[in-house]
C-alpha positions as CSV (number, residue, x, y, z in Angstrom):
1,M,-144.7,313.8,-3.2
2,P,-147.5,315.8,-4.6
3,N,-150.7,316.5,-2.7
4,C,-152.8,314.6,-5.3
5,M,-151.6,312.0,-7.4
6,V,-153.8,310.4,-10.2
7,L,-154.0,306.5,-10.4
8,T,-154.8,305.5,-13.7
9,S,-154.9,301.6,-13.7
10,Q,-155.8,298.6,-11.1
11,L,-152.1,298.2,-10.7
12,E,-151.5,301.6,-9.6
13,L,-154.1,301.6,-7.4
14,N,-153.2,298.6,-5.9
15,Q,-149.8,299.6,-5.2
16,A,-151.1,302.9,-3.7
17,V,-153.2,300.9,-1.2
18,Y,-150.2,298.4,-0.4
19,H,-147.8,300.9,0.5
20,N,-150.3,303.0,2.6
21,L,-151.5,300.2,4.2
22,I,-148.4,298.5,4.9
23,A,-146.9,301.8,6.5
24,E,-150.2,302.4,8.6
25,S,-149.9,299.0,10.0
26,N,-146.3,299.8,11.1
27,R,-147.1,303.1,12.8
28,R,-148.1,303.2,16.5
29,N,-151.6,303.2,17.2
30,G,-152.2,303.1,13.3
31,H,-155.9,303.7,12.3
32,I,-157.4,302.7,8.8
33,A,-160.9,303.7,7.7
34,L,-162.7,301.9,4.8
35,F,-165.8,303.1,3.0
36,L,-166.1,300.5,0.3
37,Q,-167.9,296.9,-0.3
38,P,-165.9,294.0,0.9
39,D,-165.5,293.0,-2.5
40,Y,-162.0,294.6,-3.4
41,D,-159.9,291.2,-3.4
42,F,-156.7,292.7,-3.3
43,L,-157.4,294.8,-0.1
44,F,-158.7,291.8,2.2
45,T,-156.6,289.7,1.2
46,L,-153.7,291.8,2.2
47,L,-155.4,292.5,5.6
48,A,-155.9,288.9,6.2
49,S,-152.0,288.5,5.6
50,L,-151.0,291.1,8.1
51,K,-149.4,289.7,11.0
52,P,-151.1,289.2,14.5
53,T,-148.7,291.7,15.8
54,S,-150.5,294.6,14.0
55,Q,-153.1,294.5,16.8
56,T,-152.4,298.1,17.8
57,L,-153.8,298.6,14.2
58,Q,-157.5,299.8,14.2
59,I,-159.8,299.1,11.1
60,D,-163.0,300.8,11.1
61,H,-164.9,299.5,7.7
62,I,-168.6,301.0,6.7
63,F,-170.4,299.1,3.6
64,C,-173.7,299.1,2.4
65,I,-176.6,296.1,2.8
66,N,-179.4,295.7,0.9
67,R,-182.6,295.3,3.0
68,T,-183.6,292.5,0.9
69,E,-181.7,289.3,0.0
70,L,-180.0,290.6,-3.4
71,T,-177.9,287.8,-5.3
72,S,-174.9,288.1,-7.6
73,E,-174.7,286.7,-11.1
74,N,-173.7,283.5,-10.0
75,H,-176.5,283.4,-7.6
76,K,-174.6,283.9,-4.5
77,I,-176.0,286.0,-1.8
78,Y,-174.1,289.4,-1.6
79,N,-174.3,289.5,2.2
80,I,-173.3,286.0,2.8
81,N,-170.3,286.4,0.6
82,Y,-169.4,289.7,2.4
83,L,-169.3,287.7,5.5
84,R,-167.0,285.1,3.8
85,T,-164.7,287.9,3.2
86,I,-164.2,289.5,6.5
87,L,-164.6,286.6,8.7
88,P,-160.5,286.0,8.0
89,L,-159.6,289.4,9.5
90,F,-161.6,288.3,12.8
91,I,-159.4,285.0,12.7
92,N,-156.1,287.0,12.0
93,A,-156.7,288.6,15.3
94,L,-157.0,292.3,13.7
95,Q,-158.7,295.0,15.5
96,Y,-161.4,295.2,12.7
97,Q,-164.9,296.3,13.3
98,P,-167.6,296.4,10.3
99,Y,-170.5,298.9,10.3
100,Y,-173.5,298.7,7.9
101,Y,-176.1,300.8,6.5
102,Y,-178.9,300.0,4.3
103,D,-179.2,301.3,0.7
104,D,-179.6,299.9,-2.7
105,I,-176.2,298.4,-3.2
106,H,-176.4,298.7,-7.2
107,S,-177.7,302.6,-7.0
108,H,-174.9,303.5,-4.7
109,Y,-171.9,302.0,-6.5
110,D,-173.0,301.1,-10.3
111,N,-174.9,304.0,-11.6
112,L,-172.5,306.4,-12.7
113,N,-171.0,307.2,-9.4
114,I,-167.2,308.7,-9.9
115,F,-165.5,307.7,-6.7
116,P,-167.8,305.9,-4.4
117,C,-165.1,303.9,-2.4
118,M,-162.4,305.4,-0.2
119,M,-159.6,304.3,2.3
120,L,-158.2,306.8,4.8
121,T,-155.1,306.5,7.0
122,S,-153.2,308.9,9.2
123,D,-152.1,310.9,6.4
124,H,-153.3,309.9,3.0
125,A,-156.6,309.1,1.4
126,I,-157.3,307.0,-1.5
127,I,-160.7,307.2,-3.5
128,S,-161.5,305.0,-6.3
129,T,-164.2,303.8,-8.7
130,S,-166.3,300.8,-7.6
131,D,-164.4,298.4,-9.7
132,Y,-161.0,299.5,-8.3
133,K,-159.5,300.3,-11.5
134,T,-158.9,304.1,-11.4
135,G,-158.7,306.3,-8.3
136,L,-156.8,309.6,-6.7
137,L,-154.3,309.5,-4.0
138,F,-154.3,312.5,-1.8
139,H,-151.5,313.6,0.9
140,D,-153.2,317.1,1.5
141,E,-153.6,317.4,5.4
142,K,-156.8,319.7,5.0
143,V,-158.3,317.2,2.6
144,I,-157.4,314.4,4.9
145,S,-158.8,316.1,7.9
146,M,-162.3,317.0,6.1
147,L,-162.4,313.4,5.0
148,W,-161.8,312.0,8.5
149,E,-164.6,314.5,9.8
150,M,-167.0,313.3,7.0
151,Y,-166.1,309.2,7.8
152,N,-166.6,309.5,11.5
153,S,-170.1,311.6,10.9
154,Y,-170.9,308.5,8.7
155,L,-169.8,306.1,11.4
156,G,-172.0,307.5,14.1
157,K,-175.1,306.7,11.7
158,C,-174.2,303.1,11.2
159,T,-174.8,300.0,13.2
160,P,-172.0,297.3,13.9
161,L,-172.5,294.5,11.5
162,L,-170.8,292.0,14.0
163,R,-170.1,292.5,17.7
164,P,-167.2,290.7,19.0
165,I,-167.8,289.4,22.8
166,D,-165.7,287.7,25.4
167,S,-166.4,284.0,24.8
168,T,-165.6,283.1,28.5
169,T,-169.1,284.9,29.3
170,V,-172.2,283.1,29.0
171,E,-173.5,285.8,26.8
172,Y,-172.7,284.1,23.5
173,S,-174.6,280.9,24.4
174,M,-177.8,282.1,23.2
175,P,-179.6,278.7,23.6
176,G,-179.9,279.8,27.3
177,N,-181.8,283.0,26.6
178,K,-185.5,283.0,27.1
179,E,-186.5,284.3,24.0
180,W,-185.0,281.0,22.2
181,N,-187.8,278.8,23.8
182,N,-190.6,279.1,21.0
183,T,-188.7,279.5,18.0
184,P,-186.6,276.8,15.7
185,C,-183.1,277.1,16.7
186,Y,-180.1,275.5,14.9
187,I,-176.6,274.8,15.8
188,I,-174.4,273.7,13.4
189,Q,-170.9,272.9,14.3
190,P,-168.1,270.2,13.6
191,K,-168.3,268.8,17.2
192,P,-171.4,267.9,19.0
193,Y,-173.2,270.7,21.3
194,L,-172.1,268.9,24.6
195,L,-172.7,271.7,27.4
196,P,-176.1,270.1,28.3
197,H,-174.4,267.0,29.0
198,I,-171.8,268.7,31.6
199,T,-173.2,267.7,35.1
200,P,-172.3,270.1,38.1
201,E,-170.0,267.3,39.4
202,L,-168.4,267.2,35.9
203,L,-167.9,270.7,35.9
204,E,-166.2,270.8,39.2
205,A,-163.9,268.4,38.4
206,V,-162.8,269.9,34.7
207,V,-162.5,273.5,35.6
208,S,-158.7,273.9,35.9
209,P,-157.7,274.6,39.8
210,T,-155.3,277.6,38.4
211,F,-158.1,279.4,36.7
212,Q,-158.4,282.9,38.3
213,G,-162.0,283.4,39.2
214,R,-162.7,279.9,39.5
215,D,-164.7,279.8,42.7
216,D,-167.0,282.7,41.0
217,F,-167.2,281.1,37.5
218,I,-168.1,277.5,38.9
219,P,-171.9,278.7,40.2
220,Y,-172.2,281.2,37.7
221,F,-171.8,278.6,34.8
222,R,-173.3,275.9,36.5
223,Q,-176.8,278.0,36.7
224,F,-176.2,278.6,33.1
225,L,-175.7,275.1,32.2
226,A,-179.1,274.2,33.8
227,S,-180.7,276.8,32.0
228,V,-179.3,275.8,28.7
229,S,-180.4,272.1,29.2
230,S,-183.9,272.7,30.0
231,R,-184.0,274.7,26.8
232,I,-182.1,272.5,24.4
233,F,-184.1,269.6,25.4
234,G,-187.4,271.2,24.8
235,Q,-189.1,271.8,21.3
236,N,-187.5,273.5,18.2
237,M,-183.9,272.7,18.8
238,H,-181.7,271.4,16.0
239,L,-178.0,270.1,16.6
240,Y,-176.2,269.1,13.7
241,H,-172.4,268.0,13.8
242,T,-170.1,265.9,11.6
243,R,-168.4,262.4,12.0
244,Q,-165.0,264.5,12.0
245,G,-166.1,266.5,14.8
246,I,-167.2,263.8,16.9
247,E,-164.1,261.9,16.4
248,L,-161.9,264.7,17.2
249,F,-163.7,265.3,20.5
250,A,-163.4,261.5,21.3
251,R,-159.4,261.9,20.7
252,T,-158.7,265.2,22.3
253,G,-161.8,265.8,24.8
254,R,-162.0,269.3,23.9
255,I,-165.1,271.4,23.2
256,L,-164.8,275.3,21.6
257,E,-167.8,276.5,24.0
258,I,-165.1,276.1,26.9
259,P,-161.6,277.8,26.2
260,E,-158.8,275.9,27.1
261,E,-157.7,278.2,29.7
262,I,-160.6,277.6,31.7
263,C,-160.8,273.5,32.0
264,R,-158.7,270.4,31.2
265,P,-159.5,267.8,28.7
266,F,-162.6,265.6,29.5
267,T,-161.1,262.3,30.1
268,P,-161.8,259.1,28.3
269,T,-164.2,257.9,31.0
270,E,-165.6,261.4,31.0
271,R,-166.4,261.3,27.1
272,I,-168.1,257.9,27.4
273,F,-170.2,259.5,29.8
274,M,-171.3,262.6,27.7
275,L,-171.5,260.7,24.6
276,K,-173.8,258.0,26.1
277,S,-175.8,260.8,27.7
278,M,-176.6,262.0,24.1
279,L,-178.2,258.9,22.7
280,P,-181.8,259.3,23.9
281,Y,-181.7,262.4,22.0
282,C,-180.0,261.1,18.9
283,R,-183.3,258.8,19.0
284,D,-185.6,261.8,19.2
285,G,-183.6,263.4,16.2
286,L,-182.5,266.1,18.3
287,Y,-178.8,265.3,17.3
288,R,-178.5,264.5,13.3
289,L,-175.0,263.7,11.7
290,L,-174.1,266.0,8.4
291,K,-173.3,264.2,5.2
292,K,-171.7,265.5,2.2
293,P,-170.9,268.2,1.2
294,L,-171.6,269.6,4.9
295,E,-169.6,267.1,6.7
296,Q,-166.7,268.9,5.2
297,I,-167.2,272.1,7.3
298,S,-164.5,273.8,8.6
299,D,-163.3,272.8,12.2
300,N,-163.3,276.4,13.1
301,L,-166.9,277.1,12.0
302,H,-169.8,277.2,14.8
303,L,-173.0,278.6,14.0
304,C,-176.0,279.3,16.2
305,I,-179.1,280.8,14.9
306,N,-182.8,281.7,15.2
307,S,-185.0,284.4,13.9
308,F,-183.9,286.6,17.0
309,S,-180.2,286.5,17.0
310,G,-177.4,284.2,16.2
311,Y,-173.7,284.2,16.6
312,L,-170.4,282.5,15.1
313,L,-167.9,281.1,17.2
314,C,-164.3,280.3,16.0
315,T,-160.6,280.6,17.3
316,N,-158.1,283.0,16.0
317,V,-154.7,282.6,15.1
318,L,-153.4,283.4,18.5
319,N,-155.6,280.5,19.7
320,Q,-158.4,282.7,21.5
321,N,-162.1,282.3,21.2
322,I,-163.8,284.5,19.4
323,C,-167.6,284.9,19.4
324,L,-168.9,287.2,17.1
325,V,-172.5,288.1,17.6
326,I,-174.8,288.5,14.4
327,N,-176.9,292.0,14.3
328,E,-178.0,292.3,10.8
329,S,-181.3,290.6,10.1
330,T,-180.9,289.9,6.5
331,L,-177.8,287.9,7.8
332,L,-180.0,286.2,10.5
333,S,-182.8,285.3,7.8
334,A,-180.3,284.1,5.1
335,F,-178.8,281.7,7.8
336,L,-182.2,280.5,9.2
337,D,-183.8,279.8,5.5
338,Y,-180.8,277.8,4.6
339,A,-181.2,275.9,7.9
340,E,-184.8,275.5,7.7
341,H,-184.7,274.1,4.1
342,M,-181.6,271.9,4.5
343,D,-182.0,269.1,1.9
344,V,-183.0,265.9,4.0
345,N,-180.2,264.0,2.0
346,V,-177.2,265.9,3.8
347,L,-178.5,264.7,7.3
348,S,-178.4,261.4,8.5
349,S,-181.3,259.4,10.1
350,P,-181.7,259.2,13.9
351,E,-180.9,255.9,13.8
352,E,-178.0,256.5,11.6
353,T,-176.6,259.1,14.1
354,E,-177.4,256.8,17.3
355,D,-175.2,254.0,15.7
356,Y,-172.4,256.3,15.1
357,I,-172.1,257.5,18.5
358,K,-172.4,253.8,19.9
359,T,-169.6,253.0,17.4
360,I,-167.5,255.9,18.9
361,I,-168.1,255.0,22.5
362,S,-167.4,251.2,21.9
363,K,-163.8,252.4,20.5
364,L,-163.2,254.3,23.6
365,E,-164.2,251.6,26.0
366,H,-161.9,249.3,24.2
367,A,-159.0,251.7,23.8
């Protein structure tokens, strides 16, 4: 193979990306470095299709974010679009870590820059135009070594966009943090947010006796639940869920906030107790049902956001809970702006929400 190959079409570029990515994913302790925007559909579709057995493959990704909320021609926010593109990589259980730096996206990628995009593997490098239609493929060891050194130096100047943490810890449950006291907080998810309705006795009953570390976990989580309850039932909290989500809880007795390996499903009697304890807060408007189109949100989307911080909680293809802490300010502000200015027509009234919860309780009582 020549040390440098010219890629004169999008097809040739895609073929080079495909062959080198698959080869690296099959390599023991493979490593891919990306220096491009999350707008290369072919590449990210390919990455999202990799089997979870590719967990030994490390993928580092640097891309540019505008300090202001830049919108595309169809009025979509770039940063939210980027998040939508990269989330499947986390759900597919890949060892993927995105990093960001601030710059003007259009200036960096659209204004007469020859080859601003790059993909590195252990023994190849691909650079391309920002429209991914032409590029160069390098196989020269010295060139690749130099590019890796440059990439690693850039990596040290960037910030992780999303920080995966262990969802079995209480760190992800930010409503328990003190700084959430005096600022509006929004929790949007299919199932209702039921952690505040788990009593100490109920916690003791549902935590699996086979869970390693049970004796340490119960007092630790009991203290956390007390902290969450005191803040959730204070001011400035908005808890939104869907009809399908609450029906799913009524059927299964599962909540995503506590992984299955930690606790058994809540029994029908326990489900009734938790739903009944929600009712006073439905009347107060703390809990609200989402209407169309938001009632169609994915069962795997759980968003908690305020002006200080936020997280996305989801389950990957290995049935592991993953929590992604959002570190970037424009993403936070975009989510918060959407939640604060949500159309009232997509929310059920407190009375409608309470009546629907009562309907679910009645079905459980007569099952």
